[in-house]
C-alpha positions as CSV (number, residue, x, y, z in Angstrom):
1,X,48.0,-23.5,-9.6
2,X,51.1,-24.6,-7.8
3,X,52.5,-27.9,-9.1
4,X,52.7,-29.4,-5.6
5,X,49.1,-28.6,-5.1
6,X,48.1,-30.1,-8.4
7,X,49.8,-33.4,-7.6
8,X,48.1,-33.5,-4.2
9,X,44.7,-33.0,-5.9
10,X,45.4,-35.6,-8.6
11,X,46.4,-38.2,-6.0
12,X,43.3,-37.4,-3.9
13,X,41.1,-37.9,-6.9
14,X,42.8,-41.2,-7.8
15,X,42.5,-42.4,-4.2
16,X,38.7,-42.6,-4.8
17,X,39.1,-44.8,-7.9
18,X,40.8,-45.0,-11.3
19,X,40.2,-42.1,-13.7
20,X,41.3,-40.9,-17.1
21,X,43.2,-37.6,-17.4
22,X,39.9,-36.0,-18.6
23,X,38.1,-37.4,-15.6
24,X,40.8,-36.0,-13.2
25,X,40.5,-32.5,-14.7
26,X,36.7,-32.6,-14.5
27,X,36.6,-33.7,-10.9
28,X,39.2,-31.1,-9.9
29,X,37.1,-28.4,-11.6
30,X,34.0,-29.6,-9.7
31,X,35.7,-29.5,-6.3
32,X,37.7,-26.3,-6.6
33,X,36.1,-24.4,-9.4
34,X,39.2,-24.3,-11.6
35,X,40.0,-26.8,-14.4
36,X,43.7,-27.5,-14.7
37,X,45.1,-27.6,-18.2
38,X,45.7,-30.9,-19.9
39,X,49.2,-29.6,-20.5
40,X,49.8,-29.7,-16.8
41,X,47.9,-32.8,-15.9
42,X,49.3,-35.3,-18.4
43,X,53.0,-34.6,-17.8
44,X,52.3,-34.7,-14.0
45,X,50.6,-38.1,-14.4
46,X,53.7,-39.4,-16.3
47,X,55.9,-38.0,-13.5
48,X,53.8,-39.6,-10.8
49,X,53.9,-42.9,-12.7
50,X,57.6,-42.7,-13.0
51,X,57.8,-42.1,-9.2
52,X,55.6,-45.1,-8.6
53,X,52.7,-43.1,-7.1
54,X,50.3,-44.0,-9.9
55,X,49.9,-46.7,-12.4
56,X,48.4,-46.5,-15.9
57,X,46.5,-49.1,-18.0
58,X,44.7,-48.9,-21.4
59,X,41.0,-49.2,-21.3
60,X,39.9,-49.1,-25.0
61,X,40.9,-45.8,-26.3
62,X,41.3,-44.3,-22.8
63,X,44.2,-44.5,-20.4
64,X,43.1,-45.0,-16.8
65,X,45.3,-44.0,-13.9
66,X,45.1,-45.6,-10.5
67,X,46.9,-44.8,-7.2
68,X,49.4,-47.3,-6.0
69,X,50.1,-48.2,-2.3
70,X,53.1,-45.8,-2.4
71,X,50.7,-43.1,-3.7
72,X,48.3,-43.7,-0.9
73,X,51.1,-43.3,1.7
74,X,52.0,-40.0,0.0
75,X,48.4,-38.8,0.3
76,X,48.4,-39.7,4.0
77,X,51.6,-37.7,4.6
78,X,50.3,-34.7,2.6
79,X,47.0,-34.8,4.4
80,X,48.7,-34.9,7.8
81,X,50.9,-31.9,6.8
82,X,47.9,-30.0,5.5
83,X,46.1,-30.5,8.8
84,X,49.1,-29.2,10.7
85,X,49.4,-26.1,8.6
86,X,45.7,-25.3,8.7
87,X,45.6,-25.9,12.4
88,X,48.4,-23.4,12.9
89,X,46.7,-20.9,10.6
90,X,43.4,-21.3,12.5
91,X,45.2,-20.3,15.8
92,X,46.6,-17.2,14.1
93,X,43.3,-16.2,12.4
94,X,41.4,-16.5,15.7
95,X,43.9,-14.3,17.5
96,X,43.9,-11.7,14.7
97,X,40.1,-11.6,14.5
98,X,39.9,-11.2,18.3
99,X,42.4,-8.4,18.2
100,X,40.4,-6.6,15.5
101,X,37.0,-7.3,17.1
102,X,35.8,-9.3,14.1
103,X,33.7,-12.5,14.1
104,X,36.1,-15.4,13.3
105,X,33.3,-18.0,12.9
106,X,32.9,-17.8,9.0
107,X,36.6,-17.9,8.3
108,X,37.2,-20.6,10.9
109,X,34.4,-22.7,9.4
110,X,36.1,-22.4,6.0
111,X,39.5,-23.4,7.5
112,X,37.8,-26.4,9.2
113,X,36.6,-27.5,5.8
114,X,40.0,-27.0,4.3
115,X,41.6,-29.0,7.2
116,X,39.2,-31.8,6.4
117,X,40.2,-31.8,2.8
118,X,37.2,-30.1,1.4
119,X,37.1,-27.0,-0.8
120,X,36.9,-24.1,1.7
121,X,34.0,-22.4,-0.1
122,X,32.3,-25.7,-1.0
123,X,32.3,-27.3,-4.4
124,X,30.9,-24.3,-6.3
125,X,33.2,-21.7,-7.8
126,X,34.5,-19.0,-5.5
127,X,32.5,-15.8,-5.9
128,X,35.7,-13.8,-6.5
129,X,36.7,-16.1,-9.3
130,X,33.3,-15.7,-10.9
131,X,33.4,-12.0,-10.7
132,X,36.9,-11.8,-12.0
133,X,36.0,-13.9,-15.0
134,X,33.1,-11.6,-16.0
135,X,33.9,-8.8,-18.4
136,X,33.5,-5.4,-16.8
137,X,30.7,-4.4,-19.1
138,X,28.7,-7.5,-18.0
139,X,29.0,-6.7,-14.3
140,X,25.6,-6.2,-12.8
141,X,24.4,-3.0,-11.2
142,X,25.2,-2.9,-7.5
143,X,28.3,-5.1,-7.9
144,X,31.3,-4.0,-5.9
145,X,34.4,-3.2,-8.1
146,X,37.1,-5.8,-7.6
147,X,40.6,-4.5,-6.7
148,X,43.1,-5.4,-9.5
């Protein structure tokens, strides 16, 4: 996962309330179907704290992270940029789908969810990810082979 994307996800999770590093990883996994490594998340949290985007406090044995006002402003800017990018992509997808005679509705619906900050395929794992993680021998009869 790209580092910029991870920081955006972390800030988004913290915008909903304070979390531990473990809680952040778990919530990201639920929303996008991929659990970031602790080796990526904890250094990123330190960096975000150094930049003043998050704060940290001890809560017993845990360390809880919270978003700061500066972090909330960063989320607002990132969300605005995401909406602009996805909006432009939607125009191009609609045009391409029309040129090829394909139905753009399913793809456009996924892009609309992405534009709104949701996982484009919903909170469950992406079917391609699930299939890619299954060993070949465990693939069920009738499964389409995945390009590698």
